One Martini backbone bead per residue (centre of mass of N, CA, C, O) as a GRO file, in nm:
protein
  187
    1MET     BB    1   1.587   1.301  -1.425
    2VAL     BB    2   1.911   1.320  -1.480
    3SER     BB    3   2.123   1.152  -1.695
    4ASN     BB    4   2.414   0.940  -1.670
    5ARG     BB    5   2.649   0.711  -1.703
    6ARG     BB    6   2.692   0.651  -1.404
    7ASP     BB    7   2.389   0.614  -1.335
    8ASP     BB    8   2.336   0.389  -1.540
    9LEU     BB    9   2.530   0.189  -1.408
   10LEU     BB   10   2.398   0.186  -1.129
   11ASP     BB   11   2.119   0.091  -1.229
   12ALA     BB   12   2.231  -0.174  -1.340
   13ALA     BB   13   2.342  -0.275  -1.070
   14ILE     BB   14   2.072  -0.281  -0.927
   15ALA     BB   15   1.945  -0.487  -1.118
   16VAL     BB   16   2.136  -0.715  -1.061
   17ILE     BB   17   2.084  -0.736  -0.758
   18GLY     BB   18   1.764  -0.751  -0.768
   19GLU     BB   19   1.769  -1.018  -0.968
   20GLN     BB   20   2.058  -1.188  -0.849
   21GLY     BB   21   2.246  -1.049  -0.662
   22VAL     BB   22   2.558  -0.978  -0.536
   23ARG     BB   23   2.719  -1.217  -0.671
   24ALA     BB   24   2.642  -1.106  -0.974
   25LEU     BB   25   2.829  -0.868  -0.933
   26THR     BB   26   2.970  -0.728  -1.225
   27HIS     BB   27   3.105  -0.558  -1.469
   28ARG     BB   28   2.990  -0.727  -1.701
   29ALA     BB   29   2.694  -0.729  -1.609
   30VAL     BB   30   2.657  -0.422  -1.622
   31ASP     BB   31   2.726  -0.384  -1.916
   32SER     BB   32   2.498  -0.559  -2.022
   33VAL     BB   33   2.253  -0.414  -1.894
   34ALA     BB   34   2.347  -0.128  -2.020
   35GLY     BB   35   2.458  -0.173  -2.320
   36LEU     BB   36   2.776  -0.196  -2.299
   37PRO     BB   37   3.088  -0.211  -2.326
   38ALA     BB   38   3.342  -0.366  -2.232
   39GLY     BB   39   3.469  -0.169  -1.948
   40SER     BB   40   3.282   0.064  -1.862
   41THR     BB   41   3.258   0.024  -1.555
   42SER     BB   42   3.574   0.029  -1.490
   43ASN     BB   43   3.603   0.337  -1.561
   44TYR     BB   44   3.432   0.416  -1.287
   45PHE     BB   45   3.478   0.118  -1.136
   46ARG     BB   46   3.751  -0.060  -1.036
   47THR     BB   47   3.574  -0.199  -0.814
   48LYS     BB   48   3.341  -0.361  -0.638
   49ASP     BB   49   3.341  -0.169  -0.398
   50ALA     BB   50   3.293   0.088  -0.565
   51LEU     BB   51   3.023  -0.008  -0.678
   52LEU     BB   52   2.876  -0.048  -0.410
   53ASP     BB   53   2.905   0.241  -0.315
   54GLY     BB   54   2.746   0.363  -0.551
   55VAL     BB   55   2.482   0.216  -0.492
   56VAL     BB   56   2.438   0.334  -0.205
   57GLU     BB   57   2.423   0.631  -0.321
   58ARG     BB   58   2.186   0.582  -0.539
   59MET     BB   59   1.935   0.469  -0.396
   60PRO     BB   60   1.827   0.730  -0.249
   61VAL     BB   61   1.767   0.884  -0.507
   62ARG     BB   62   1.548   0.688  -0.608
   63GLU     BB   63   1.375   0.684  -0.351
   64ARG     BB   64   1.313   0.984  -0.350
   65ALA     BB   65   1.165   0.984  -0.621
   66ASN     BB   66   0.944   0.790  -0.525
   67TRP     BB   67   0.846   0.959  -0.288
   68ASN     BB   68   0.774   1.215  -0.453
   69ALA     BB   69   0.555   1.076  -0.623
   70VAL     BB   70   0.370   1.022  -0.384
   71ALA     BB   71   0.363   1.315  -0.274
   72ALA     BB   72   0.227   1.433  -0.534
   73ARG     BB   73  -0.044   1.260  -0.479
   74ALA     BB   74   0.019   1.319  -0.161
   75ALA     BB   75  -0.077   1.524   0.140
   76PRO     BB   76  -0.078   1.439   0.451
   77THR     BB   77  -0.310   1.562   0.726
   78GLY     BB   78  -0.417   1.273   0.803
   79ARG     BB   79  -0.493   0.955   0.858
   80ALA     BB   80  -0.625   0.871   0.585
   81GLU     BB   81  -0.401   0.996   0.407
   82LEU     BB   82  -0.169   0.838   0.527
   83VAL     BB   83  -0.265   0.558   0.464
   84ALA     BB   84  -0.285   0.593   0.159
   85ALA     BB   85   0.013   0.675   0.110
   86VAL     BB   86   0.144   0.423   0.229
   87GLN     BB   87   0.001   0.216   0.055
   88ASP     BB   88   0.108   0.326  -0.209
   89PHE     BB   89   0.406   0.287  -0.142
   90VAL     BB   90   0.392  -0.019  -0.096
   91ARG     BB   91   0.295  -0.096  -0.378
   92ASP     BB   92   0.539   0.018  -0.526
   93MET     BB   93   0.761  -0.155  -0.379
   94ALA     BB   94   0.610  -0.438  -0.463
   95GLY     BB   95   0.622  -0.351  -0.765
   96ARG     BB   96   0.770  -0.131  -0.968
   97HIS     BB   97   1.021  -0.127  -0.724
   98ARG     BB   98   1.134  -0.416  -0.657
   99VAL     BB   99   1.432  -0.414  -0.745
  100LEU     BB  100   1.525  -0.194  -0.551
  101VAL     BB  101   1.438  -0.338  -0.293
  102LEU     BB  102   1.604  -0.596  -0.334
  103ALA     BB  103   1.870  -0.448  -0.334
  104ARG     BB  104   1.856  -0.331  -0.056
  105HIS     BB  105   1.844  -0.605   0.094
  106ALA     BB  106   2.107  -0.719  -0.015
  107ILE     BB  107   2.284  -0.490   0.104
  108LEU     BB  108   2.209  -0.532   0.398
  109ILE     BB  109   2.331  -0.812   0.418
  110GLU     BB  110   2.618  -0.731   0.330
  111ALA     BB  111   2.659  -0.526   0.574
  112ALA     BB  112   2.703  -0.747   0.793
  113GLN     BB  113   3.013  -0.795   0.661
  114GLN     BB  114   3.037  -0.465   0.587
  115PRO     BB  115   3.108  -0.184   0.751
  116ARG     BB  116   3.128   0.018   0.516
  117LEU     BB  117   2.831  -0.016   0.426
  118ARG     BB  118   2.695   0.048   0.691
  119GLU     BB  119   2.787   0.346   0.700
  120LEU     BB  120   2.653   0.433   0.436
  121LEU     BB  121   2.361   0.354   0.509
  122ALA     BB  122   2.332   0.533   0.760
  123ALA     BB  123   2.370   0.804   0.608
  124THR     BB  124   2.127   0.760   0.394
  125GLY     BB  125   1.879   0.681   0.590
  126GLN     BB  126   1.799   0.953   0.728
  127GLY     BB  127   1.627   1.079   0.504
  128VAL     BB  128   1.386   0.891   0.518
  129SER     BB  129   1.313   0.947   0.811
  130ASP     BB  130   1.255   1.248   0.775
  131TRP     BB  131   1.024   1.231   0.577
  132PHE     BB  132   0.830   1.052   0.752
  133THR     BB  133   0.820   1.221   1.006
  134ASN     BB  134   0.671   1.456   0.875
  135TRP     BB  135   0.416   1.303   0.806
  136MET     BB  136   0.340   1.232   1.096
  137ARG     BB  137   0.319   1.517   1.198
  138THR     BB  138   0.102   1.620   0.991
  139ALA     BB  139  -0.108   1.381   1.079
  140GLY     BB  140  -0.077   1.396   1.426
  141SER     BB  141   0.161   1.319   1.576
  142ARG     BB  142   0.296   1.328   1.907
  143ALA     BB  143   0.546   1.107   1.809
  144PRO     BB  144   0.722   1.101   1.530
  145GLU     BB  145   1.005   0.980   1.620
  146ARG     BB  146   0.863   0.714   1.713
  147ASP     BB  147   0.652   0.636   1.483
  148ALA     BB  148   0.804   0.618   1.216
  149PRO     BB  149   0.979   0.359   1.267
  150ILE     BB  150   0.743   0.172   1.313
  151VAL     BB  151   0.618   0.196   1.033
  152MET     BB  152   0.870   0.146   0.857
  153ASN     BB  153   0.935  -0.141   0.967
  154HIS     BB  154   0.667  -0.267   0.894
  155VAL     BB  155   0.676  -0.206   0.593
  156THR     BB  156   0.935  -0.359   0.533
  157GLY     BB  157   0.816  -0.635   0.608
  158LEU     BB  158   0.580  -0.641   0.411
  159VAL     BB  159   0.742  -0.613   0.152
  160LEU     BB  160   0.928  -0.854   0.189
  161HIS     BB  161   0.703  -1.063   0.204
  162GLN     BB  162   0.578  -1.001  -0.073
  163LEU     BB  163   0.837  -1.067  -0.238
  164ALA     BB  164   0.874  -1.365  -0.129
  165ILE     BB  165   0.534  -1.399  -0.076
  166PRO     BB  166   0.302  -1.360  -0.284
  167ASP     BB  167  -0.005  -1.169  -0.260
  168PRO     BB  168  -0.251  -1.085  -0.470
  169SER     BB  169  -0.412  -0.909  -0.239
  170PHE     BB  170  -0.245  -0.776  -0.022
  171GLY     BB  171  -0.380  -0.790   0.283
  172ALA     BB  172  -0.163  -0.631   0.468
  173LEU     BB  173  -0.252  -0.333   0.426
  174GLY     BB  174  -0.440  -0.317   0.680
  175GLN     BB  175  -0.206  -0.282   0.885
  176VAL     BB  176  -0.143   0.008   0.830
  177ALA     BB  177  -0.404   0.128   0.936
  178ALA     BB  178  -0.394   0.010   1.222
  179LEU     BB  179  -0.123   0.133   1.310
  180ILE     BB  180  -0.191   0.430   1.264
  181GLU     BB  181  -0.436   0.444   1.444
  182ILE     BB  182  -0.289   0.374   1.707
  183LEU     BB  183  -0.067   0.604   1.697
  184LEU     BB  184  -0.302   0.847   1.647
  185GLU     BB  185  -0.438   0.838   1.893
  186GLU     BB  186  -0.597   0.970   2.134
  187LYS     BB  187  -0.477   1.059   2.471
   0.00000   0.00000   0.00000
């Protein structure tokens, strides 16, 4: 992924939100995290709203890169492979990509009060749904458009719970296998 100053600033903003929450998001905080002189962020994003809009547009780019990394390690064509790939994805989201996921959740909460953010999130969220629906289809789902959101929403809850109340064994990963088995059962 080629980096540029704007993306670096947005990544720093994501880090601020993911580590400290939306209230901590200021131009100065982003400058500090990015290691840039004061005023750098405001050269690209004049207002906090513009910065939030940029974050909402940048998050799916980073999430897609994370998804592609998992997909490069696994191309599920059946239940067992799909379970392993989704569990791998969940571990990544609750582990090394936790700040991005926490930022996503903070932005989702912010969107409850800001319709503008809600509209941006809805537009960018469709791509994630499409990627996962294809995996469900390839793994043998007879109703991938129905099944993908069920698994995705369950995974979202598992990851959020793991981030809020960490379980060192992350025992809930077995739920992924059970849910996928149920959805992909022969009818």
